[in-house]
Steps between C-alpha positions, in 0.01 A plus 500: 500500500562848645753371736716320242721801411607523865602131525809538285678770706420312818639175363807679370569667826464170685745329272756774518477529869548119547802481265851506650672840445805324360297330235351831389841656447642181339236457237399701195143565410433330164200614311245309304364157554674178587478406132706792390761434761547138386468566129870445431544199740521146390424180680862483593450797730337466835198711559562777754320488840181692523506783750491880537332658199445167334297389804288806472436425129406145572258620771326744280489253206437174688241383246748498215636147439864450569701424185862415454614746230858387474606408156639163379875546469676478172772237431763770536353620827517144632868457407578847634349405839691165492817690432441725794438203723827343389696809554359528845596142587138382520581188294213290627238757412663547161510126428127471598407778259715340222348159543150650502571697182653194325198284593264763381668531159602136455260441209534843331844453350760785486353844453785751533827567671338486848485114469876495452549738786272293720704181422826685584347623839397142565869396487602789716236416763594133512874591528427750779315236687784248471330278246815509284432184276152630411646848428762344282243310302309817441810687378613206289157491322518872440847480348373230262186690406645854506882456441519874407414610849808560717318509839429126540859416402631749760285359775594153415865610543429626851336162599806316352733716709294413807556133424877561453472417124714786377562360149126475424446848650760630256326323207162643600636848521661465156166429362345792684762729349455335164136603520581855620860586494455809731271334758631666819413222744664230284812709459538551873425129571758398240762702670427324832499159331825573339647592838374170644665304198824695575485407872443133403795506260724670759400243762570211269844650405577553869444129566745424228760710673495814282656787697275793584175354383367436840527874589336580170211266589471667832485836335218399266315359802526841672371669192205275470417541861513877469250471200262286712508761775406786270 
């Protein structure tokens, strides 16, 4: 027992001497136990690798059982993580999280606004993965259940434009603006759709021999192409 106080400095010195110099400079020295470090983490977060000072703590406290102290994420934390994945283009991961969450809450019924947001994110993930028909079904169901929300109408309009169905896109955007007259995304999309409708009318007039309409159609084309490049 008299030799025990000398063991800690020896082990510490051995660990520090064996650690790469770059790692020492790059890392901070968190205090406390592993439990305090992970107190604010959820199961959505990956546990950090053990090394450096954490390795020393584990060596000195080897008899203590290992416990995952990460918290169960709240519904809003889950939807925030999904939103982050979608914004990063990690659509497969986002869809997996959405489907897991939907399966876990299938028998609970709606709880709060996060369920609506999750449904909307489901449509976004499907659309981003090219599953357009499925995404359209999700948005259509949302417009029937929550007609007061502009976002599903707006995203339906985008899908309609992708299909070349400009008239339905315009109708969907009218509904979006009816739900929220100052919805910025719907206003901008409506302007683009109206340009597309103008181009179509000019092209039809040009085929009928109306002078100058072909040039106007070409000018609208150039404007739309410039908007795509922005």
